[in-house]
N, C-alpha and C positions, 0 to 999 in steps of 0.2 A: 268458833266461825265459822259460815259457810263460804265455800270456796267457791266461786262461779268461775263457768268455764268462759271465757271470751273470745268469739271466732274471729279470726285475725283475717281480713280480706288481702288479698296477694297486692302486691303494690301493683300500679298501673305499667303496661308494658309499652314503654316508650317508644319501641321500633315498631310498633304495628303502624302508626300513621305513614312514615316513612316507605313501609315496605307497600303499603294500598297505594301510595303515589307511584313508587316506582311499576308496581305493576301496570296501575294506567297509564302510565308513561309507555309502556312496553307494548301492550295492544293497541294503544292509538298508532305507535311506529309501525305495527304490523299492518295494521288497517291501512295505514299512509301507503307502505310499499305492494300493498293489494292493489290499492287502485293506481299505484304508479304501473303496477303491470298491466292493469287491465285498460286502463284510459289512454296510457300513452302510444301504445299504436294507433288511435285515433286524432289525439292530438296531433301527432306527425303529418298523416294525411289530410287533416284538416284545412291547412293551406290550399291545396287542390280543389275540395270541394267549396271553397269560400270562394276563389276566383271563378270557378265553374257556375257556381249562384249568380255572382255578378255578369258575367260575359257569356254564360251559358242559357241557365235556367230562365232567368229574367227577360233577356230578351226574345226565348222562344213564347212564354207567359204572354209578354207586353204585344207579341204577336198574332195571338189567338184572340186578344182583346181588339185589336187594330181591326180583325177580320172580320168581325161583327159590326163595324160601323162604316159610315159613310166617311171616309178619309182622305183628304188629297194634301197635296204639299204646300198650297199656300192657306187655304181655311184652316187646316188641322182637322180633329175631331167633328164629325157632323152627327146627324138622328142615329141611333141604335138601329139597324136593319136586320139582326139575326143571322140568318144563313142563306139571306139573297146573293149574299156575295159568292158564296160557292154553288148555289143554282144556277148565278149565269155562267159561272166559269164552267162547271160541268157542261153546259150547255153549248159552248162553244166550238167550233170545230178545230180553231187553233189550239186549245188545248188538248185535244185527244191526237192532232197531228205533233204536237211537243213531246206526247207522251211514247209515241211511236217513235219519234227518231232518236229519244233519250234511250230507250229500251235498245236500239237497234245500234247506235254508237256503244253503248256499254258494253252488249256480249262482245262486239268487235275488238275491244279493247281489253276487256277482264279475261277473259279465257286464254287467247294468246300469249298475255301478259304473264298470267303466273305459271302456263308451259314453260316460254321463252325464262323465266326467272329459274324455274327449278333446274332447268338445263345448263342454264349461266353457272350456277352456282354448283352444279356437279363437273363442270370443267375446272371453277375456280378451287375446289376443293382438293384437285390433283395436286399433284408435285411438280407446280409449272416455274420455270426460272422467274423471276421478278414478281413475284406473288404478291406482293402489294404493292405493285405500281398497277397491275392489272385491277385489282380488287378497287383502289380507290378510283381506278377509270370508268368503270363501271357506275360510280357515283357522278360522275362530272354532267352528264344530260340532267340530274334531276338540282343541280345548283342552278341552271343556267333557267333565267326569268322565262316562266310561260307566255308572255309577249313575244320576247325574243323568239322564241320555239315556233310560235304561230305566225310570226312573220316571215321567216324562212322557209317554212315548211309552204307556208303560201304562194312563195315564188316556186318552189320546187314543184308544187303540182298546179303551177299556173296553166289554164286552157290552151294558151297562145305561148309558144317558145318557152314551156316548165321543161325543165331536167327530165323527169319522167317523162313525157310526152315525146322530147327529143330523143330518149333511148327507146321507146316503144316505136316511132318513127324508123329510125336508123334498122329495127329487127323485122321491117316492111309489117308494122301491125297497125291498125288504126288508133290515131289518140284516143283518150278519154276526157270524156268532161268532168274532169274533177267537180266543178262550180256548177255545174247543170244538172246531174244526175243524180238522185238520194242517194243512192247504194255506193255510188263512188266517191260524193263527198263526206259520207260517214266513215268510208275506209279510208279516207285522207286523214279525218279528225282523228280517228283511232290510232293512225300510224303516230300521229304526235303525242298522245297520250301515253303509247307503248312505249316511245323514245323515250320521254322521263322517268317514267315507274319502274319499268323492267329491272334497270340496273337497282334500285331501291330495294324492292320486293326480293330479286337477288342476293343482296347481302342480308338478308333477314334470312332466308333459306340457309345459307354458307354458314350462318352461325348456328342454326339448328343442327346442322350436316356434321357441324364440328365439336357436337355435344354428342353424338352417337359413340359408344364404346369402340373403340378399334379391336375389342376381342371377338365382337360380332363379325366383322369384315375378316379378321382370321380365320374364325370356325367356317364362315361359308366359304373361303378360298379351300382350306382343307375338303369342303364337302364336294369340292369342284365346280364351286360357282364361278362363272367369269364375270367382267367388269359389269355387263348389259343384265346378266341377272343380279348380281348384288344390287344392281341398282335400284330395277324393281321389286327385288323382294326382299332386301333389307332398308335400303334408303327411304324409299317412299313410303312404306309403312310407318317407319321411326317419324316421320315428318307431318303426319296426321295432323297434331294439334297445331302445328305453325301454318298447316296449308288451310285450316279452318280458320285462321286470325288473319292470314292474307287474302281470304276469300271475302271475309265480312267487311275489311277495310276497303277494298277494293269496289265490293258493292255500294259501300257508303260515298266513295271518292268518284266511283264511276258516275254514279246517278246525279250528281251534282256538277257536271262537266260545263263550264262556261268560259274560261279565259280561252282555250284553243277554238273551239266555235266561233267565239265573239270576233277574233283577231282573222277569222279565215277569208273574209273579204272587207272591202271597205265600209259599205254600209255598215255591218254587225248587227244585222237583222236575221241571218239565217239563209240567205238567199233568195231571190226574187219571188220563188213559191214557199219561201220558208222550209225548204227541203231537209234543212239539217239545225232548224232552230229546235233548241232544247228547251227543258222546263225551267232552268234557271234564266235563259235568254228570254224567255214569256213573261218570267217575272218580271226582267228589266223594264221590258216595254210597258206593260202595266203599269209599275212602278215610276219610271222617270221617263216612257214616253207618254204616256196616258196620262200620269200624274193622279194616278186613282191606286194608293196603297192599301185600300181596303180589299180589292180584290184582287192585287198582289200579295197580300198577306195569306189571302186564302188558297194560291195556289202555292206559296210557302210550306204551310200546313199539310195540304195534300201530298204534295213531296215528301213531306216528313214522315205522313203517314205510309207511302208508298216505300220510303226507305227501312221503315221497321219492319212492313211483312216481310219484305225481300230478303233484309237481313237475318229476321228471325227464320225463315225459310231454308235459307242457306246452312244457318245452324245447325238446324234439325236434320238436315240432310245430311252435311258432313258428321255430324256426332254419331249419326246412326250408321253409316260406314263406316267410320272408325271405330264404333263399338262392335260390330259383326267382323271387321277383320281381325280385333283381339279374340274373339271366341273361335275364330280358327285357328 
């Protein structure tokens, strides 16, 4: 009788399927953790970009759409005009007068503002008594409403019986026509802007100064550097990134001056000869004075392009200065 060998198949592995499921679950959890690491930072900052898209990007794009149409307050959207609004605005002498006034006030306010802010921050960084009181005190002008500041300084810079003219008269000098001369009115408005924003920028510089390692100052003291030499050779070079930030923000804000110039006189048109009318005031005049929102939107977009160009130029110049200083 022949004996046949039977091939016995191994029993099925009952643990193979659970192990495969476990491996799949582990791989999925790893993918989820990877997605969490990669996507969670964007989710954290997404509320800002959503709000910016609603309150910033949409009005910007909508203003561009309005600038290409005949648009008034009562009738709303009219015919499509293309770039006719831009051509009309660029041909108006009032526009170029507003551009010159804006840049003049901007330079008279931004440059002294940054210099004074750095100097005040250096004083606040020293060992003063009641440092918290002084640091809070420099922020008080920023809390005051710009309209209130404008009304107060309007009386101080009054042509007749103003405090500053009374002081000049007491010193035997001729009074200044603050509301008639262009340069004098620009200086007066720039003084209001500096009064409000210098303390705010000083606190930004103070925070940057406190981040400078004290070992650097100790090494400079050992090398024989005095306080003044330490300020220009240690403090200012360490503040280059902060200076770039403040210069850019001051540029953006300085080219949009409105409140101080608007309340500098009762009419609010920038003087009898528009000697201190800024671009934002010209936008207000076109939009709410002449009821032509298409032209006002065109000026708004031109102002936006000017701000972008000036801000980029400031950024490139200050970054180049900072890079050259770092190489030295």
